C-alpha positions as CSV (number, residue, x, y, z in Angstrom):
1,M,-2.9,12.8,-0.1
2,R,0.5,12.3,-1.7
3,E,0.1,8.4,-1.5
4,F,-2.8,8.6,-3.3
5,S,-1.8,10.4,-6.4
6,V,1.4,8.4,-6.5
7,I,-0.5,5.1,-6.5
8,A,-3.7,6.4,-8.8
9,S,-0.6,7.6,-11.0
10,R,0.9,4.1,-11.5
11,L,-2.1,1.9,-11.3
12,S,-3.7,4.2,-14.3
13,A,-0.4,4.0,-16.1
14,F,-0.7,-0.2,-15.8
15,I,-4.1,-0.1,-16.7
16,A,-3.7,2.1,-19.8
17,G,-0.6,-0.1,-21.3
18,G,-2.9,-3.1,-21.2
19,V,-5.8,-1.5,-22.7
20,T,-3.5,0.2,-25.4
21,L,-1.9,-2.9,-26.1
22,I,-5.4,-4.6,-26.5
23,M,-6.0,-2.2,-29.4
24,C,-2.9,-2.3,-30.9
25,S,-3.8,-5.9,-31.0
26,Y,-7.2,-5.5,-32.6
27,L,-5.8,-3.1,-35.2
28,I,-2.9,-6.3,-35.8
29,F,-6.2,-8.4,-36.4
30,Q,-7.4,-6.2,-38.5
31,S,-4.5,-5.5,-41.0
32,T,-3.2,-9.0,-41.0
33,E,-6.4,-11.4,-40.1
34,N,-4.2,-13.7,-38.6
35,L,-5.7,-14.3,-35.4
36,V,-2.4,-16.0,-33.7
37,P,-0.8,-12.6,-33.3
38,A,-3.0,-10.7,-32.2
39,L,-4.2,-13.3,-29.9
40,F,-0.7,-13.5,-28.4
41,V,-0.1,-10.0,-27.5
42,I,-3.8,-9.7,-25.8
43,I,-2.8,-12.5,-23.7
44,F,1.3,-12.2,-22.6
45,F,1.2,-8.3,-22.9
46,G,-2.2,-6.9,-22.8
47,L,-4.0,-8.9,-19.6
48,P,-1.5,-9.0,-17.4
49,P,-1.2,-5.0,-16.6
50,L,-5.5,-5.0,-16.6
51,I,-5.4,-7.5,-14.3
52,F,-3.0,-6.7,-12.1
53,G,-3.7,-3.2,-12.3
54,G,-7.1,-3.8,-11.5
55,H,-6.3,-5.9,-8.5
56,G,-4.4,-3.0,-7.3
57,V,-7.0,-0.7,-7.7
58,I,-9.2,-3.2,-5.6
59,T,-7.0,-3.6,-3.3
60,W,-6.0,-0.6,-2.4
61,S,-10.1,0.8,-2.3
62,L,-11.0,-1.6,0.3
63,K,-8.4,-0.6,2.6
64,P,-10.5,2.0,4.2
65,S,-12.6,0.1,4.9
66,R,-10.4,-2.4,6.7
67,E,-8.9,-0.3,8.5
68,A,-12.0,1.2,9.8
69,K,-13.2,-2.3,10.6
70,L,-9.8,-2.5,12.7
71,Y,-10.2,0.6,14.9
72,A,-14.1,-0.4,15.6
73,T,-13.3,-4.4,16.6
74,G,-9.8,-4.3,17.1
75,R,-7.8,-4.7,19.9
76,R,-6.0,-1.9,20.7
77,I,-2.5,-2.6,21.9
78,E,0.4,-0.2,23.0
79,T,3.3,-0.8,20.8
80,Q,6.9,1.0,21.7
81,L,8.7,2.9,19.3
82,Q,11.7,1.2,17.6
83,Q,13.1,3.7,14.9
84,V,12.1,6.3,12.1
85,A,13.3,4.8,8.5
86,I,13.1,6.6,5.4
87,D,10.9,4.4,2.9
88,N,13.5,4.1,-0.7
89,E,10.6,3.0,-2.4
90,F,10.1,5.6,-4.5
91,G,14.5,6.0,-5.5
92,D,13.7,9.9,-5.8
93,D,14.4,12.6,-3.3
94,T,11.0,12.4,-1.9
95,N,11.4,9.5,0.1
96,P,8.7,9.3,3.2
97,Y,9.0,8.2,6.3
98,R,8.0,4.7,8.4
99,I,7.3,4.4,11.8
100,I,8.4,1.1,13.4
101,T,7.4,0.0,16.7
102,Q,7.0,-3.6,18.7
103,Y,5.2,-5.3,20.9
104,R,5.7,-8.0,23.3
105,D,2.9,-10.2,23.7
106,L,3.5,-11.6,27.4
107,L,1.0,-14.7,27.1
108,T,3.3,-16.0,23.8
109,N,5.9,-14.1,24.7
110,R,6.6,-13.2,21.0
111,V,7.8,-9.8,19.7
112,Y,5.9,-8.5,16.9
113,V,6.6,-5.8,14.4
114,F,4.6,-2.9,13.2
115,V,4.8,-0.6,10.2
116,S,3.3,2.7,9.9
117,D,1.9,4.4,6.3
118,K,4.2,6.2,4.9
119,V,4.5,9.6,6.6
120,W,5.3,12.7,4.1
121,F,7.6,14.5,6.8
122,D,10.0,13.3,9.7
123,P,7.8,12.3,12.7
124,T,10.6,11.9,15.3
125,P,9.8,15.3,16.9
126,F,6.5,14.2,17.7
127,L,7.4,10.8,18.9
128,S,9.5,11.6,21.3
129,G,8.4,9.8,25.3
130,R,5.4,8.2,23.8
131,S,4.0,5.2,22.9
132,V,2.3,4.3,19.5
133,A,-1.8,2.4,19.7
134,V,-1.8,-0.3,16.9
135,F,-5.1,-1.7,16.7
136,V,-4.9,-5.5,15.9
137,N,-7.3,-8.0,14.4
138,P,-6.9,-10.8,17.7
139,S,-6.6,-14.0,16.1
140,N,-4.3,-12.6,13.3
141,F,-1.6,-10.3,14.3
142,N,-0.7,-9.2,10.8
143,S,-3.7,-7.7,10.2
144,Y,-3.0,-4.1,12.2
145,V,-3.6,-0.7,11.5
146,M,-1.2,1.6,13.4
147,D,-2.7,4.8,14.6
148,I,-0.5,7.7,13.2
149,S,-3.6,10.4,14.0
150,F,-1.7,12.2,16.8
151,L,0.8,13.3,13.9
152,P,-0.4,16.9,12.4
153,S,-1.5,16.7,8.7
154,E,1.2,18.6,7.7
155,P,5.2,19.4,8.8
156,E,5.1,22.1,11.1
């Protein structure tokens, strides 16, 4: 749930910034009746936040359906735990953990590394001596979802 609030706040701020800049451009145009400064602000400062923010919203909203499809039709493989790492993406003291596992495909002799979604507590005590299931697209191992449903929803 925390991941949702962080992503939503960042994307909404990005989109709000784009809308604000476009509105400022309209005011510039109204006050000067010169289209060039207004178009400059809109094209270079207003549209990029809207485009990238909108792309983020669309990509983020499609993730659950992609994961559901992988759970239903993907190939289940058992992976071995490599490490539990702290994700320093946020740069403050509220950093999530990531579970990192690997799988060796005996047919192709390739090793694949998989990284979990963010986990907001240390999952190490729940991982000792167990393999972790990963559902992969058989034709593209880069499309996967790690099954961490065995973890409690809140730390104990």
